[in-house]
C-alpha positions in Angstrom: 49.5 26.2 -13.0 45.7 25.7 -11.7 42.6 27.4 -12.4 40.7 29.0 -9.7 38.2 26.3 -9.2 40.9 23.7 -8.5 42.3 26.3 -6.1 39.3 26.5 -4.4 39.1 22.9 -4.6 42.1 22.4 -3.0 41.8 25.3 -0.1 40.0 23.0 2.5 42.6 20.2 1.6 45.5 22.4 2.3 43.8 23.7 5.9 43.1 20.3 7.1 46.5 18.3 5.9 48.8 19.5 3.9 50.0 23.4 4.4 52.5 22.9 1.3 49.8 23.3 -0.9 50.0 27.1 -0.6 53.2 26.9 -2.7 50.7 25.4 -5.6 47.5 27.3 -5.5 48.7 30.4 -4.1 49.9 33.6 -6.4 53.3 35.3 -5.6 52.0 38.2 -4.5 49.4 36.5 -2.0 48.0 38.0 0.8 45.3 36.6 3.5 43.2 38.9 5.9 41.8 37.5 8.8 39.0 38.9 11.2 40.4 37.0 14.2 43.4 36.8 16.2 44.8 33.9 17.7 44.1 32.8 21.6 46.9 34.9 22.7 45.9 37.7 20.9 48.6 38.0 18.2 48.1 38.2 14.6 50.7 36.3 12.7 49.2 35.8 9.4 49.6 39.6 9.1 53.4 39.1 8.3 52.2 36.5 5.3 53.6 37.9 2.3 54.3 35.1 -0.2 52.9 31.4 -0.7 56.0 30.0 1.1 55.2 32.4 4.1 51.8 31.1 4.5 53.1 27.4 3.9 55.3 27.9 6.7 52.0 29.6 8.7 49.8 26.6 7.8 52.7 24.3 9.3 52.7 26.2 12.6 48.8 26.7 12.5 48.6 22.7 12.5 50.8 22.1 15.2 48.9 24.6 17.2 45.4 23.1 16.2 46.0 19.6 15.9 42.5 17.6 15.1 40.7 20.4 13.7 38.5 19.7 10.5 37.5 22.1 8.2 34.3 21.0 5.7 33.2 22.5 2.8 29.6 23.8 2.9 28.9 25.8 -0.3 31.4 27.5 -2.8 31.1 29.4 -6.1 33.4 30.9 -8.6 32.5 34.1 -10.6 35.8 34.6 -13.2 38.3 36.6 -10.8 36.3 36.0 -7.3 35.1 32.9 -5.5 33.4 32.6 -2.1 33.6 29.3 0.1 31.3 28.6 3.5 32.9 26.3 5.5 32.5 24.7 9.0 35.4 24.2 11.3 35.0 21.0 14.0 37.4 21.7 16.7 37.3 19.2 19.6 33.6 18.5 19.1 32.6 22.3 18.7 31.4 23.3 15.5 31.7 26.9 14.1 31.7 28.2 10.7 32.6 31.0 8.3 33.2 32.4 4.7 36.3 33.1 2.7 36.1 35.8 0.2 38.7 35.3 -3.0 40.4 37.2 -5.7 42.4 34.9 -8.2 45.0 35.8 -10.5 44.8 35.3 -14.6 46.6 31.8 -14.0 43.9 30.9 -11.5 45.8 30.8 -8.4 44.5 32.8 -5.2 45.9 36.0 -4.9 43.6 37.8 -1.9 41.9 35.8 0.7 39.6 37.4 3.5 38.3 35.0 6.0 35.6 35.7 8.8 34.7 32.9 11.2 31.9 32.8 13.1 30.3 31.0 16.5 27.6 29.1 14.6 27.8 26.2 11.8 27.4 27.7 8.3 25.2 24.2 7.5 22.1 25.7 9.1 22.7 29.1 7.7 23.0 27.4 4.1 20.0 24.8 4.9 17.6 28.0 5.7 18.9 29.6 2.1 17.9 26.1 0.3 21.5 25.9 -0.9 
């Protein structure tokens, strides 16, 4: 098992390279909620119901998005809840977003709400003095 800080630390590693990490850091009843759709308008992540589903989704996502890199800007864990500000670089274009987490008692991730924006979170973080 893992604690919530470790799960949050591995979150972007999972997104950047190793979708199989989902099986380690996500709870049995894992769900993720995205505020965006795929370029074709589909929402395949809406079907994720387990860590295995998520690992398969990440394998597919990595195939669709080669070379995309996520970078941590800031994070916080407060007991059963966590937040992660991130940037994503895709083909030289940078945007940012925030993920909000609920953790299970064993520290694995139960729920994630993920919202991406159109500008870097680095600039927002710098203005806030973080």
